[in-house]
FIMAR-214253 format. One record per residue (C-alpha): x, y, z; residue in one letter; residue number from 1. Coordinates in steps of 0.25 Angstrom, whole numbers, plus 5000, padded with zeros to 4 digits. Example, Ala and Ser with C-alpha at 12.3 -4.5 7.8 and 13.67 -1.06 7.14 Angstrom:
# FIMAR-214253
     xx     yy     zz   r     k
   5049   4982   5031   A     1
   5055   4996   5029   S     2
//
This chain:
# FIMAR-214253
     xx     yy     zz   r     k
   5408   5377   5354   M     1
   5414   5362   5358   N     2
   5425   5356   5349   R     3
   5416   5347   5344   K     4
   5407   5356   5338   T     5
   5418   5364   5332   V     6
   5424   5351   5326   F     7
   5410   5348   5319   Y     8
   5409   5362   5314   I     9
   5424   5362   5308   A    10
   5424   5349   5302   L    11
   5414   5351   5290   P    12
   5421   5364   5288   I    13
   5434   5358   5288   A    14
   5430   5347   5278   V    15
   5424   5357   5269   I    16
   5437   5365   5269   A    17
   5443   5353   5266   G    18
   5436   5349   5254   A    19
   5437   5362   5248   A    20
   5452   5363   5249   T    21
   5453   5349   5244   Y    22
   5444   5353   5232   H    23
   5452   5366   5230   R    24
   5465   5359   5231   S    25
   5461   5349   5219   Q    26
   5457   5360   5211   R    27
   5469   5368   5212   N    28
   5478   5355   5209   S    29
   5470   5351   5196   E    30
   5472   5367   5191   L    31
   5486   5366   5195   N    32
   5486   5353   5187   H    33
   5481   5358   5174   Q    34
   5489   5370   5176   A    35
   5502   5362   5177   T    36
   5497   5353   5165   V    37
   5494   5366   5157   K    38
   5508   5372   5160   G    39
   5518   5361   5161   E    40
   5513   5347   5158   G    41
   5507   5340   5146   T    42
   5493   5340   5143   V    43
   5486   5328   5138   A    44
   5476   5330   5127   V    45
   5470   5326   5115   T    46
   5469   5333   5102   L    47
   5457   5335   5091   V    48
   5462   5339   5078   N    49
   5455   5350   5070   V    50
   5448   5344   5059   Q    51
   5442   5349   5046   E    52
   5426   5347   5047   R    53
   5413   5351   5037   S    54
   5404   5361   5043   F    55
   5390   5366   5038   R    56
   5387   5381   5040   P    57
   5381   5382   5053   A    58
   5373   5392   5060   V    59
   5374   5391   5076   A    60
   5362   5394   5084   F    61
   5356   5392   5098   T    62
   5344   5390   5104   G    63
   5335   5383   5114   T    64
   5327   5370   5111   M    65
   5313   5369   5112   L    66
   5302   5360   5109   A    67
   5296   5360   5096   V    68
   5282   5356   5102   N    69
   5280   5362   5117   R    70
   5267   5368   5123   A    71
   5264   5376   5135   E    72
   5249   5370   5140   L    73
   5241   5381   5146   K    74
   5228   5381   5153   A    75
   5217   5385   5144   E    76
   5206   5384   5155   V    77
   5206   5389   5170   T    78
   5205   5378   5180   G    79
   5213   5371   5192   R    80
   5223   5360   5188   V    81
   5217   5346   5191   T    82
   5228   5337   5184   R    83
   5242   5337   5180   V    84
   5245   5324   5174   A    85
   5261   5327   5169   V    86
   5273   5331   5175   Q    87
   5285   5339   5167   E    88
   5294   5329   5159   G    89
   5281   5319   5156   D    90
   5279   5315   5142   S    91
   5265   5317   5137   V    92
   5257   5313   5125   A    93
   5249   5323   5116   A    94
   5236   5325   5123   G    95
   5241   5320   5137   A    96
   5233   5327   5149   L    97
   5244   5336   5156   L    98
   5234   5342   5166   G    99
   5220   5346   5168   A   100
   5213   5357   5175   Q   101
   5200   5356   5183   D   102
   5191   5350   5172   E   103
   5177   5347   5181   D   104
   5171   5360   5175   D   105
   5175   5356   5161   Y   106
   5170   5343   5163   V   107
   5157   5347   5168   L   108
   5156   5357   5157   G   109
   5158   5345   5147   L   110
   5149   5337   5152   Q   111
   5138   5348   5151   A   112
   5142   5351   5137   A   113
   5141   5337   5133   E   114
   5126   5336   5140   A   115
   5122   5348   5133   Q   116
   5127   5343   5120   L   117
   5119   5330   5122   A   118
   5107   5338   5125   Q   119
   5108   5346   5113   A   120
   5110   5335   5103   R   121
   5098   5328   5110   A   122
   5089   5341   5107   Q   123
   5096   5343   5093   A   124
   5091   5328   5089   L   125
   5077   5330   5095   Q   126
   5077   5343   5087   A   127
   5081   5337   5075   Q   128
   5071   5326   5075   R   129
   5058   5335   5078   D   130
   5064   5343   5066   N   131
   5064   5330   5057   D   132
   5051   5327   5062   R   133
   5045   5341   5059   S   134
   5051   5341   5045   V   135
   5044   5327   5043   A   136
   5030   5334   5049   L   137
   5032   5345   5040   L   138
   5032   5337   5028   E   139
   5020   5332   5031   K   140
   5013   5346   5036   R   141
   5011   5340   5050   S   142
   5018   5353   5055   I   143
   5020   5367   5051   T   144
   5033   5373   5045   R   145
   5035   5381   5057   Q   146
   5034   5369   5067   A   147
   5045   5363   5058   A   148
   5053   5375   5057   Q   149
   5054   5376   5072   Q   150
   5058   5360   5073   A   151
   5069   5363   5064   E   152
   5074   5375   5071   T   153
   5074   5368   5084   A   154
   5082   5357   5078   C   155
   5093   5368   5072   N   156
   5094   5374   5086   A   157
   5096   5362   5095   T   158
   5106   5357   5084   K   159
   5114   5370   5086   A   160
   5112   5367   5102   A   161
   5118   5355   5100   A   162
   5130   5361   5092   Q   163
   5131   5371   5103   A   164
   5132   5360   5114   A   165
   5143   5353   5105   E   166
   5151   5365   5105   S   167
   5149   5367   5121   N   168
   5154   5353   5123   L   169
   5166   5356   5114   G   170
   5169   5368   5123   L   171
   5168   5360   5136   A   172
   5177   5349   5130   R   173
   5187   5360   5126   L   174
   5187   5367   5139   R   175
   5191   5353   5147   L   176
   5200   5350   5137   K   177
   5207   5363   5140   K   178
   5207   5359   5154   A   179
   5215   5347   5151   R   180
   5229   5351   5147   L   181
   5236   5340   5138   V   182
   5248   5339   5130   A   183
   5247   5345   5116   P   184
   5258   5335   5110   F   185
   5268   5323   5116   A   186
   5279   5328   5124   G   187
   5284   5332   5138   Q   188
   5278   5340   5149   V   189
   5289   5351   5150   A   190
   5282   5359   5160   R   191
   5270   5357   5171   R   192
   5266   5370   5177   L   193
   5254   5366   5185   V   194
   5250   5358   5197   Q   195
   5236   5351   5200   P   196
   5227   5361   5207   G   197
   5234   5375   5200   E   198
   5224   5384   5193   M   199
   5226   5385   5178   L   200
   5223   5397   5171   N   201
   5223   5398   5154   P   202
   5235   5401   5149   G   203
   5242   5395   5161   Q   204
   5253   5385   5156   T   205
   5252   5370   5163   A   206
   5262   5363   5155   F   207
   5272   5363   5145   E   208
   5273   5351   5135   V   209
   5286   5348   5125   V   210
   5289   5338   5115   D   211
   5304   5337   5115   N   212
   5304   5328   5104   R   213
   5306   5340   5093   K   214
   5314   5352   5098   L   215
   5317   5365   5092   E   216
   5327   5376   5093   I   217
   5324   5391   5090   R   218
   5338   5397   5086   A   219
   5339   5412   5082   D   220
   5350   5413   5072   L   221
   5357   5426   5067   P   222
   5350   5432   5054   T   223
   5365   5428   5047   E   224
   5360   5413   5047   A   225
   5347   5416   5040   M   226
   5352   5411   5026   A   227
   5359   5399   5032   Q   228
   5348   5393   5040   V   229
   5336   5384   5034   K   230
   5326   5374   5038   V   231
   5331   5361   5039   G   232
   5345   5363   5042   Q   233
   5352   5355   5053   R   234
   5355   5361   5066   A   235
   5364   5354   5078   T   236
   5365   5359   5092   F   237
   5370   5356   5106   R   238
   5362   5356   5117   A   239
   5365   5356   5131   I   240
   5366   5342   5138   G   241
   5368   5336   5124   L   242
   5382   5332   5119   D   243
   5378   5329   5105   R   244
   5374   5339   5093   L   245
   5358   5339   5091   V   246
   5352   5341   5077   E   247
   5340   5348   5073   G   248
   5335   5356   5060   R   249
   5331   5370   5057   V   250
   5315   5369   5056   A   251
   5312   5382   5054   Q   252
   5319   5397   5051   V   253
   5311   5409   5054   S   254
   5306   5416   5043   P   255
   5310   5430   5049   S   256
   5322   5435   5058   L   257
   5319   5440   5071   S   258
   5313   5453   5075   Q   259
   5327   5458   5076   D   260
   5332   5453   5063   G   261
   5343   5447   5069   R   262
   5340   5431   5071   T   263
   5333   5421   5063   L   264
   5325   5411   5071   R   265
   5326   5395   5068   V   266
   5320   5382   5073   R   267
   5329   5370   5074   V   268
   5320   5357   5076   E   269
   5327   5347   5084   V   270
   5321   5333   5085   P   271
   5322   5326   5099   N   272
   5317   5312   5098   P   273
   5325   5307   5111   D   274
   5321   5319   5119   G   275
   5336   5323   5123   L   276
   5334   5338   5120   L   277
   5326   5346   5128   K   278
   5319   5359   5126   G   279
   5326   5371   5132   G   280
   5339   5367   5129   L   281
   5349   5377   5124   F   282
   5357   5373   5110   V   283
   5368   5378   5101   E   284
   5369   5373   5088   G   285
   5371   5376   5072   V   286
   5361   5376   5060   I   287
   5370   5369   5049   L   288
   5368   5375   5035   G   289
   5372   5370   5021   E   290
   5386   5366   5015   G   291
   5399   5363   5023   E   292
   5412   5370   5025   T   293
   5426   5364   5031   K   294
   5431   5368   5044   S   295
   5440   5365   5055   A   296
   5433   5358   5067   A   297
   5434   5353   5081   L   298
   5424   5344   5088   P   299
   5413   5351   5095   A   300
   5417   5344   5109   T   301
   5430   5349   5110   L   302
   5426   5364   5108   L   303
   5418   5369   5120   K   304
   5416   5383   5116   A   305
   5402   5386   5110   Q   306
   5405   5400   5106   D   307
   5414   5402   5092   R   308
   5427   5405   5099   D   309
   5436   5394   5107   A   310
   5449   5392   5111   E   311
   5456   5378   5109   L   312
   5470   5371   5113   F   313
   5478   5365   5101   V   314
   5491   5356   5101   A   315
   5503   5363   5095   E   316
   5516   5355   5095   Q   317
   5512   5349   5109   G   318
   5507   5361   5115   L   319
   5493   5368   5117   A   320
   5489   5381   5110   A   321
   5477   5389   5112   R   322
   5468   5393   5099   H   323
   5457   5400   5097   K   324
   5446   5395   5087   V   325
   5432   5400   5082   V   326
   5420   5388   5082   L   327
   5410   5385   5073   G   328
   5397   5379   5077   P   329
   5397   5363   5080   E   330
   5392   5354   5069   Q   331
   5392   5339   5071   D   332
   5402   5340   5082   G   333
   5413   5349   5077   Y   334
   5414   5364   5076   R   335
   5422   5372   5066   P   336
   5434   5380   5071   I   337
   5442   5390   5065   S   338
   5456   5393   5071   G   339
   5463   5380   5070   L   340
   5466   5373   5057   P   341
   5462   5359   5055   V   342
   5472   5349   5061   G   343
   5474   5357   5074   T   344
   5476   5348   5086   S   345
   5465   5354   5096   V   346
   5467   5349   5111   I   347
   5454   5341   5115   D   348
   5455   5334   5129   S   349
   5465   5342   5138   G   350
   5462   5356   5134   K   351
   5458   5359   5146   D   352
   5471   5357   5152   L   353
   5480   5363   5142   V   354
   5484   5377   5141   G   355
   5493   5384   5130   V   356
   5506   5379   5128   G   357
   5503   5365   5136   S   358
   5510   5353   5132   R   359
   5501   5342   5125   L   360
   5501   5328   5126   R   361
   5492   5322   5116   V   362
   5486   5310   5122   S   363
   5479   5305   5108   T   364
   5482   5309   5094   P   365
   5475   5321   5088   A   366
   5462   5318   5083   A   367
   5453   5323   5072   G   368
   5441   5323   5081   G   369
   5434   5319   5094   K   370
//
């Protein structure tokens, strides 16, 4: 191997090694800086005071958001897919064509049924005329009663044949209709599971359509909540990807508990006119009851913990001290806390840089909230 080859091999390795060393050095410097700030220097922080707020009784819940109107469109007849008119994500109106199976046989069957009905009606019309004439002739005693009865029987038979032909035409139209997959309501195509040329059998799913304008959450609550939750109560929750509380209403409370007797199923309806919420989102929230109680509280944005226990740093005589608190469920942007009295100054910005005993430099006066 000549020197030139060795150079071209060694150069990228040296560049990668140098970059890794540089980033490692930067990270170590940052960690050392944080350790120095926590251990020796003062940390610039802002404070938020624990304040008293009113909270309503609340039952926490978790669940997955689903569209109230959603449908899987399945094939009802056997046939090859000849048309696919939509893509996933397309908006469709009620009755819009999504796809069609091979319709030739069904179209021919429909045409034959229409011809048979026209023929049967013509025969029924002629038989009716013959019967009317035989009735007139019988009154004049120009024909026998037996001949008149035969004309009446033939008239009734042709009417029945016309009715049968009309039923056959309805069946032919139904078979053709079943070969066409249409949207049952206005919404969006969530899934398209077929391609032109594929064979579809009865019961096989071809499309899924959802209407996201109204969503629902099905949540299982502990039996202790049975006396607290009622239809019409307000529910608030957060969903991944949204930085605001979303509101819904309890639409249904199950009349009975689950089979194991441990949970109560409730359904929360959520209007979604702007379409920001999507089916499948996991949510956490509360159902709000009646009445109000006072409690110490902090802004929910300051409290990152989603469970009941958390640790906060508070300012005590210019130093950082750690305190454990118990959190309640969020309401209107605040969470009730226990473990700190009203008026306590809690560290907000800068809390990730402080440790127990860190000296604090308050960059803004203590505020009552964010």
